[in-house]
C-alpha positions in Angstrom: 111.1 70.2 72.3 112.0 73.8 71.8 111.2 76.6 74.2 111.7 80.4 73.9 111.8 82.5 77.0 113.3 85.5 78.5 115.8 84.8 81.3 118.4 86.4 83.6 121.6 84.5 84.2 122.0 84.2 88.0 124.8 81.6 88.1 127.5 80.3 85.8 130.0 77.5 85.9 132.6 76.6 83.3 132.5 73.0 82.1 135.6 71.6 80.3 137.4 73.9 77.9 134.5 75.2 75.9 131.2 74.7 77.7 129.3 76.4 80.4 126.5 75.4 82.9 124.3 78.4 83.7 121.5 78.9 86.2 118.8 81.0 84.7 115.7 82.7 86.2 113.3 82.4 83.3 109.9 83.9 82.7 108.2 80.6 81.7 110.1 77.9 83.7 111.3 79.7 86.8 114.8 78.7 87.9 116.5 76.2 85.6 120.0 74.9 84.8 121.1 74.8 81.2 124.1 73.7 79.3 125.7 76.2 76.8 127.9 74.3 74.4 131.0 75.8 72.8 130.2 79.2 74.3 133.7 80.0 75.3 135.0 79.9 71.8 135.8 83.3 70.3 133.5 82.5 67.4 130.5 81.7 69.7 127.5 84.1 69.5 126.3 82.7 72.8 129.3 83.6 74.9 128.6 87.1 76.1 124.8 86.5 76.2 125.1 83.7 78.8 127.4 85.4 81.3 126.3 86.2 84.9 123.7 89.1 85.1 122.9 89.0 81.3 119.2 89.3 80.6 118.7 87.4 77.4 116.1 86.0 75.0 116.8 82.3 75.1 115.9 79.5 72.8 116.3 76.2 74.6 116.2 72.5 73.7 114.3 70.6 76.4 114.8 66.9 76.9 113.0 65.7 80.0 114.8 67.7 82.8 117.8 68.7 80.6 118.0 72.1 79.0 120.5 73.1 76.3 120.8 76.7 75.1 120.5 76.8 71.4 120.4 80.6 70.9 120.9 83.6 73.2 120.3 87.2 72.4 121.3 89.7 75.1 118.9 92.4 76.0 120.7 93.9 78.9 124.1 93.3 80.5 124.1 95.8 83.4 127.6 96.7 82.5 127.9 99.5 85.1 127.5 96.9 87.9 130.7 95.2 86.8 132.8 98.3 87.6 131.5 98.8 91.1 132.5 96.0 93.5 129.9 96.9 96.1 127.0 97.1 93.7 128.2 93.9 92.0 128.4 92.0 95.3 124.8 93.1 96.1 123.7 92.0 92.6 125.3 88.6 93.3 123.4 88.3 96.6 120.2 89.0 94.7 121.1 86.2 92.3 121.8 83.7 95.1 118.6 84.8 97.0 116.3 84.4 94.0 118.0 81.2 93.0 117.2 79.8 96.4 113.6 81.1 96.7 112.2 81.5 93.2 110.1 78.6 91.9 111.4 75.8 89.7 109.8 74.5 86.5 106.9 76.9 86.6 106.2 80.5 85.6 108.1 83.1 87.4 107.3 86.4 85.6 106.8 88.5 88.8 110.1 87.2 90.2 112.0 88.1 87.1 110.4 91.6 87.0 111.4 92.2 90.6 115.0 91.3 90.2 115.3 93.2 86.9 113.9 96.3 88.5 116.3 96.0 91.5 119.3 95.6 89.2 118.2 98.5 87.0 117.9 100.8 90.0 121.2 99.5 91.5 123.1 99.9 88.2 121.9 103.5 87.7 122.1 104.6 91.4 118.5 105.5 91.4 118.0 104.7 95.1 120.3 103.9 98.1 121.6 100.4 98.1 120.0 99.6 101.4 116.5 100.7 100.2 116.8 98.6 97.0 118.0 95.6 99.0 115.3 95.7 101.7 112.4 96.4 99.4 113.5 93.6 97.1 113.9 91.2 100.0 110.5 91.9 101.5 108.6 91.8 98.2 110.3 88.6 97.3 109.2 87.0 100.6 105.6 88.1 99.8 105.9 86.3 96.4 107.0 83.2 98.2 104.1 83.1 100.6 105.9 84.6 103.6 104.3 88.1 103.7 104.9 89.6 107.2 101.8 90.8 109.0 102.5 94.5 109.3 99.1 96.1 109.2 98.9 96.6 112.9 99.9 95.3 116.3 99.1 91.6 116.2 97.8 91.7 119.8 95.8 94.9 120.3 95.4 95.9 116.7 97.0 99.3 117.3 98.0 100.8 113.9 100.4 103.4 115.1 102.4 103.8 118.3 105.5 105.7 119.4 107.2 102.4 120.1 106.7 99.6 117.5 108.5 96.2 117.5 109.1 93.8 114.7 109.3 90.1 115.5 111.6 88.5 112.8 110.7 84.9 113.8 106.9 85.3 113.2 106.9 88.4 110.9 104.5 90.3 113.2 104.3 93.7 114.8 103.8 94.5 118.5 103.2 97.9 120.0 105.1 99.3 123.0 102.3 98.2 125.4 102.0 94.7 124.1 105.7 93.9 123.8 105.8 93.5 127.6 103.5 90.5 127.3 105.8 88.7 124.7 109.0 86.8 125.3 109.6 86.4 121.5 112.8 88.1 120.1 112.0 91.5 118.7 113.6 94.6 117.2 112.4 98.1 118.1 111.7 99.8 114.8 109.7 102.9 115.5 107.1 104.3 113.1 109.6 105.4 110.4 110.9 101.9 109.7 107.4 100.4 110.3 106.0 102.7 107.6 108.8 101.8 105.3 108.3 98.1 105.7 104.6 98.5 105.1 105.4 100.4 101.9 107.7 97.7 100.7 105.0 95.0 100.8 101.7 96.9 100.3 102.6 99.6 97.7 102.0 99.2 94.0 104.7 97.2 92.4 105.9 100.2 90.3 106.2 102.4 93.4 107.6 100.0 95.9 111.1 101.6 95.9 109.9 105.2 96.2 110.5 106.0 99.8 113.2 107.6 101.9 114.8 106.8 105.3 117.7 108.2 107.3 120.9 106.2 107.1 120.1 105.0 110.6 116.6 104.0 109.6 117.9 102.2 106.5 120.4 100.2 108.5 117.6 99.2 110.9 115.3 98.2 108.0 118.1 96.1 106.5 118.6 94.3 109.8 114.9 93.5 110.1 114.8 92.1 106.5 117.9 90.1 106.9 116.9 88.5 110.2 113.4 87.7 108.9 114.8 85.9 105.9 117.3 84.1 108.1 114.5 82.8 110.3 112.3 81.8 107.4 115.0 80.1 105.2 117.4 78.9 107.8 120.0 79.4 105.2 123.3 81.2 105.2 123.8 83.3 102.0 127.5 83.6 101.4 127.1 86.4 99.0 125.3 88.5 101.7 128.2 88.0 104.1 130.6 89.1 101.3 128.5 92.2 100.6 128.4 93.2 104.2 132.1 92.8 104.5 133.1 95.1 101.6 130.5 97.8 101.6 
């Protein structure tokens, strides 16, 4: 069976002297692994279109659970990311994160749009890296069914307080009065970061990156997102550790 779909290459591995095994976040089948034969030959038209971070139009042969790339036409290569080690390391983290959390063998259009928007903003320096990273992480968790409950304090239903606390383990908020009644690990975030987190998950998709925070607020927002993902996934993302080391 033949299948045509758009896809972003989020992982690659050389096989033998001429072939490549790629991990692709596709519009129609979610995350798949596909073989690209003879792509490392200088004469191959598929070589550059099946490299990491290439967004391509793919034609695939499907045989049970095996995918083989027959044709690949590159639509975007995000070339500027490849000359910036910090941006490239963050892009690689996105690839690992989406590869771990995006669905397999089912449609993943919204996931693909999210990572492409993040890479576009990252490659063109449209927003601070920390804002792009945190907004992408939180919206991705929403797609996966792990939307944090940030509407109000989960105890007294207070919407706004001078002291607000985020609970990474449960994804809830507590106000300054109610935190005294909880022994769950929490991070004091204040209203600025609380508002930013709410914007990340509740704003229209096209506007979710359009907010500002101080450098200190952005750092706190990143900490909340990273710890929430760590509690939910119980997974160590090596590319995240590398990004945090070099930035």
